[in-house]
Backbone bond lengths (Angstrom), bond angles and torsions (degrees), N, CA, C in turn:
res aa  C-N    CA-C-N  psi(-1)  N-CA   C-N-CA  omega(-1)  CA-C   N-CA-C  phi
1 M - - - 1.459 - - 1.644 109.49 -
2 N 1.374 117.76 -28.14 1.457 116.82 177.17 1.519 111.17 -60.96
3 A 1.321 113.58 -37.59 1.546 108.80 179.64 1.613 114.13 -68.23
4 V 1.204 114.26 -29.51 1.516 120.06 173.74 1.459 111.50 -61.12
5 L 1.382 118.75 -43.67 1.485 131.53 -173.59 1.505 102.79 -63.56
6 V 1.439 114.35 -49.30 1.421 118.87 -176.45 1.575 112.72 -65.46
7 I 1.260 110.70 -44.53 1.529 116.85 178.88 1.524 109.43 -61.25
8 G 1.321 119.48 -39.55 1.380 125.41 176.81 1.449 116.63 -61.55
9 R 1.319 110.85 -43.02 1.549 121.27 -175.99 1.558 103.43 -68.94
10 I 1.280 119.34 -44.73 1.517 124.30 178.06 1.620 113.03 -58.21
11 L 1.377 108.98 -51.85 1.357 114.18 -177.25 1.583 111.84 -64.32
12 F 1.426 114.39 -32.70 1.464 114.09 178.96 1.619 110.68 -72.17
13 A 1.362 113.03 -32.71 1.502 118.49 -173.51 1.508 112.46 -85.45
14 L 1.212 124.41 -17.42 1.460 126.77 -175.60 1.494 114.63 -57.49
15 I 1.412 115.19 -41.15 1.449 119.20 -176.80 1.551 107.09 -69.06
16 F 1.196 117.10 -26.82 1.571 121.20 -175.12 1.595 108.70 -86.14
17 I 1.211 115.74 -37.48 1.400 122.97 172.82 1.569 114.38 -60.74
18 N 1.350 107.49 -53.73 1.552 114.63 175.45 1.598 111.44 -63.73
19 S 1.302 118.77 -46.67 1.437 119.06 174.71 1.492 118.72 -60.61
20 G 1.317 118.77 -40.68 1.337 122.25 175.39 1.577 113.54 -66.94
21 I 1.303 119.15 -29.90 1.438 118.90 171.33 1.445 111.38 -70.28
22 M 1.332 115.59 -40.22 1.545 119.59 -179.27 1.517 109.24 -66.99
23 H 1.360 117.15 -38.51 1.533 116.26 173.86 1.495 114.08 -52.59
24 L 1.326 112.41 -40.05 1.434 114.46 179.91 1.491 117.67 -82.43
25 I 1.222 117.01 -35.56 1.506 120.32 178.63 1.530 110.23 -72.93
26 K 1.322 115.63 -42.69 1.491 116.98 177.73 1.552 111.19 -105.25
27 L 1.349 116.09 50.74 1.382 116.16 -178.86 1.413 120.86 -63.05
28 D 1.342 121.48 -37.28 1.365 124.51 -177.34 1.581 108.87 -68.79
29 A 1.413 119.13 -45.38 1.332 123.89 -176.51 1.629 106.52 -63.05
30 M 1.262 112.85 -45.31 1.442 114.09 -177.32 1.482 116.16 -70.29
31 A 1.333 117.71 -28.58 1.433 127.89 176.87 1.671 105.37 -71.91
32 G 1.280 114.86 -34.98 1.491 115.14 175.02 1.539 114.44 -63.60
33 Y 1.355 111.68 -40.12 1.527 117.35 177.40 1.514 109.23 -72.62
34 A 1.234 122.19 -39.83 1.477 124.96 179.57 1.662 106.03 -64.08
35 T 1.362 116.89 -38.27 1.458 113.53 179.99 1.589 109.55 -70.37
36 Y 1.395 115.88 -34.40 1.493 120.40 179.12 1.653 104.67 -59.29
37 K 1.382 115.02 -39.41 1.505 121.29 -178.13 1.612 113.74 -73.99
38 K 1.342 106.42 -8.49 1.556 117.76 -178.32 1.655 114.19 71.36
39 V 1.305 113.15 34.91 1.382 126.94 176.64 1.601 103.80 -71.18
40 P 1.232 117.15 121.38 1.633 120.87 177.16 1.507 107.30 -63.71
41 A 1.331 111.53 145.28 1.537 116.52 -177.03 1.498 115.74 40.07
42 A 1.395 112.23 58.43 1.466 119.78 -167.31 1.635 112.93 -55.39
43 K 1.267 115.28 -47.57 1.540 114.13 177.99 1.504 117.86 -64.00
44 L 1.346 111.84 -42.98 1.484 112.87 172.03 1.449 114.50 -64.12
45 S 1.357 114.53 -45.68 1.499 116.37 174.91 1.519 117.71 -50.87
46 V 1.339 116.16 -44.21 1.430 124.97 -179.47 1.573 108.15 -70.26
47 A 1.239 121.66 -37.74 1.487 122.91 176.83 1.613 107.53 -71.25
48 V 1.234 120.88 -45.36 1.512 117.53 -175.91 1.443 109.89 -74.71
49 S 1.404 120.83 -28.73 1.444 121.25 178.38 1.553 106.68 -75.06
50 G 1.311 120.34 -36.63 1.425 121.93 176.59 1.494 111.34 -61.01
51 L 1.228 114.07 -41.77 1.539 114.57 179.21 1.454 112.58 -70.32
52 M 1.344 116.84 -32.61 1.480 119.48 -176.32 1.501 108.74 -68.32
53 I 1.379 118.60 -42.75 1.476 123.71 -170.51 1.479 106.41 -79.58
54 L 1.444 117.70 -30.07 1.480 116.42 178.19 1.473 110.68 -70.57
55 I 1.323 117.03 -45.42 1.453 121.49 179.39 1.573 107.96 -65.24
56 G 1.274 113.46 -47.95 1.565 110.88 179.25 1.417 114.54 -57.57
57 G 1.336 121.59 -45.79 1.373 124.86 176.92 1.478 117.30 -56.67
58 L 1.430 117.25 -44.21 1.331 123.98 173.12 1.560 113.76 -62.82
59 Y 1.346 117.08 -42.75 1.435 116.14 -178.59 1.481 107.72 -64.71
60 V 1.332 121.46 -42.67 1.440 123.45 -176.21 1.600 107.12 -63.36
61 A 1.325 115.12 -50.23 1.492 117.01 -171.92 1.601 108.93 -63.19
62 L 1.318 110.10 -40.48 1.587 111.03 -176.71 1.484 116.67 -90.89
63 G 1.319 119.94 -6.04 1.345 124.07 176.73 1.551 107.99 73.53
64 I 1.151 116.93 44.94 1.575 125.98 175.05 1.482 102.47 -116.49
65 Y 1.315 117.20 108.90 1.448 127.14 -176.80 1.466 106.01 39.53
66 A 1.287 118.77 60.85 1.536 120.33 178.22 1.515 119.03 -60.92
67 D 1.283 112.38 -23.00 1.448 119.24 177.11 1.549 108.51 -74.78
68 L 1.290 114.76 -39.52 1.511 114.01 178.55 1.554 107.27 -69.97
69 G 1.376 116.62 -41.00 1.540 120.59 177.62 1.590 112.65 -51.47
70 A 1.311 107.46 -50.29 1.545 117.34 176.55 1.478 116.59 -55.59
71 L 1.364 110.79 -42.29 1.439 117.49 -178.24 1.605 111.84 -69.60
72 L 1.330 110.80 -37.56 1.545 115.26 175.44 1.495 109.43 -62.65
73 I 1.403 120.34 -39.14 1.485 124.51 -178.23 1.578 106.66 -63.91
74 A 1.338 112.55 -47.56 1.556 116.43 -179.90 1.534 115.18 -59.99
75 I 1.307 108.83 -37.47 1.540 117.40 -175.73 1.549 104.71 -69.22
76 F 1.234 118.69 -34.68 1.590 127.60 175.00 1.491 107.90 -68.78
77 L 1.386 121.67 -50.97 1.327 119.85 -166.41 1.491 115.69 -76.85
78 I 1.349 122.06 -32.32 1.394 121.75 178.90 1.500 120.72 -62.58
79 P 1.359 112.81 -53.88 1.470 115.21 174.27 1.584 114.32 -64.59
80 T 1.409 117.54 -34.18 1.331 123.94 176.37 1.527 110.87 -57.33
81 A 1.317 117.18 -47.72 1.477 121.58 175.69 1.566 111.92 -48.33
82 F 1.255 115.45 -46.61 1.449 120.97 -173.44 1.636 113.80 -81.73
83 L 1.354 115.98 -27.50 1.369 120.35 -175.12 1.524 109.99 -94.61
84 M 1.310 120.24 -38.66 1.379 122.35 -179.02 1.620 118.75 -94.72
85 H 1.324 113.55 -16.74 1.478 119.60 -170.57 1.438 108.93 -130.59
86 A 1.309 119.15 40.75 1.479 122.21 178.82 1.579 111.57 -69.47
87 F 1.312 117.13 70.06 1.441 113.33 -176.29 1.523 116.87 -58.28
88 W 1.275 120.56 -18.22 1.505 124.21 -175.94 1.593 106.27 -71.17
89 K 1.316 115.34 -18.18 1.476 115.39 173.24 1.464 119.67 -87.92
90 E 1.275 115.88 -6.27 1.506 120.50 -176.96 1.522 107.66 -82.86
91 S 1.236 117.88 148.81 1.370 129.52 176.16 1.578 111.61 -107.04
92 D 1.322 116.38 -40.00 1.405 120.32 174.56 1.470 113.66 -69.37
93 A 1.398 116.92 130.91 1.426 121.09 -173.07 1.569 113.64 -60.71
94 T 1.301 112.55 -42.06 1.540 118.60 179.07 1.404 109.17 -66.23
95 A 1.237 123.20 -50.01 1.404 126.45 -173.75 1.602 107.87 -67.12
96 K 1.342 116.97 -37.59 1.513 123.02 172.12 1.548 110.31 -55.35
97 Q 1.398 114.25 -50.16 1.409 117.47 -179.40 1.536 115.17 -59.34
98 N 1.321 113.66 -49.98 1.383 125.01 173.60 1.446 117.47 -47.41
99 E 1.384 114.61 -51.80 1.455 122.46 176.42 1.540 110.61 -66.47
100 M 1.369 116.86 -41.40 1.474 117.40 173.78 1.478 115.88 -49.80
101 N 1.366 111.85 -56.70 1.425 124.63 176.17 1.564 111.13 -47.75
102 N 1.252 115.76 -52.62 1.608 120.14 -175.04 1.578 103.02 -73.28
103 F 1.296 122.17 -32.10 1.550 116.09 179.62 1.419 107.16 -68.18
104 F 1.276 121.87 -50.10 1.611 119.77 -176.38 1.538 110.33 -71.99
105 K 1.216 122.45 -25.91 1.501 127.78 174.29 1.557 106.63 -59.94
106 N 1.449 110.67 -52.95 1.437 109.38 178.52 1.420 117.51 -64.68
107 L 1.290 120.79 -35.98 1.525 123.61 172.35 1.398 113.87 -64.32
108 S 1.292 119.27 -34.57 1.482 120.37 -178.66 1.613 108.26 -69.97
109 I 1.323 113.47 -50.28 1.464 119.00 176.95 1.512 113.19 -59.94
110 A 1.333 119.74 -35.47 1.413 126.16 173.41 1.532 107.09 -57.63
111 G 1.285 120.00 -48.77 1.455 128.63 -175.85 1.613 102.88 -58.64
112 A 1.346 114.90 -48.75 1.536 114.10 178.33 1.449 115.91 -58.84
113 A 1.418 116.31 -41.64 1.439 123.72 -179.68 1.521 107.22 -61.16
114 L 1.446 116.39 -45.02 1.420 118.25 -177.91 1.602 110.18 -61.24
115 I 1.293 110.56 -37.55 1.620 116.08 178.83 1.503 107.47 -57.51
116 I 1.401 115.74 -54.71 1.498 120.82 -177.87 1.656 109.69 -60.05
117 F 1.301 115.55 -36.19 1.378 118.40 174.44 1.506 115.35 -51.33
118 V 1.384 113.04 -51.69 1.439 124.51 -175.19 1.477 108.29 -74.99
119 L 1.363 122.49 -47.98 1.460 119.53 -177.49 1.588 109.23 -62.52
120 V 1.204 121.10 -46.57 1.444 121.99 -178.94 1.540 110.16 -62.89
121 G 1.225 114.44 -48.33 1.667 121.94 179.91 1.557 107.60 -61.25
122 S 1.305 119.89 -23.18 1.472 118.81 -179.27 1.347 116.57 -102.46
123 G 1.528 114.19 8.30 1.404 122.67 174.22 1.502 117.99 82.13
124 A 1.390 114.86 17.81 1.596 117.23 168.94 1.492 109.55 -66.22
125 N 1.308 106.64 151.23 1.519 119.11 176.85 1.563 109.53 -61.91
126 F 1.222 118.47 116.79 1.556 124.80 -179.61 1.383 109.80 -114.81
127 G 1.338 119.37 12.86 1.433 126.27 -172.85 1.495 114.67 78.46
128 P 1.325 115.24 179.36 1.497 117.82 -179.73 1.545 111.10 -49.15
129 H 1.378 113.75 141.18 1.450 120.21 -177.23 1.509 110.07 -142.96
130 I 1.339 117.06 165.90 1.416 121.75 178.65 1.524 110.16 -98.13
131 T 1.344 116.88 -40.25 1.530 119.48 164.54 1.385 113.11 -125.22
132 G 1.298 119.68 174.28 1.375 124.16 178.36 1.572 106.97 -86.33
133 A 1.313 110.49 -162.26 1.552 117.23 178.22 1.528 113.19 -65.37
134 F 1.248 113.93 147.01 1.516 122.35 167.56 1.550 111.06 -73.71
135 F 1.340 113.04 -44.85 1.421 122.50 -175.64 1.545 104.22 -107.46
136 N 1.294 119.65 140.55 1.437 123.94 175.63 1.563 106.01 -121.37
137 F 1.283 110.71 122.69 1.525 118.01 179.22 1.541 109.48 -100.27
């Protein structure tokens, strides 16, 4: 079962590791899109959020303070859902549906990250790890 837990952690984290790297490599392009979406301090927001999800993803995947990593991911996803995927502002049906899908996807994954946060922080078996929990409940 430990192998399944590690595989699950890695699969969960890959999207954040990849996206975090892309936030940093394509900073100007992503900042332009964030500006279009009216994100305050767009370039700084993209850089900080990229670091948050990169570190969060690596922490979860490697079992280094996985609870802190999951919390960083959730802190990124919840505001991102509202700032970047505000489907209620869209008038085009296709755009509205795409934004709605991304909005609820972000909230769903944030829910999973919060579950990881609580489980790891409360001492649940999260598979082989490098460190224990950062938070202890």
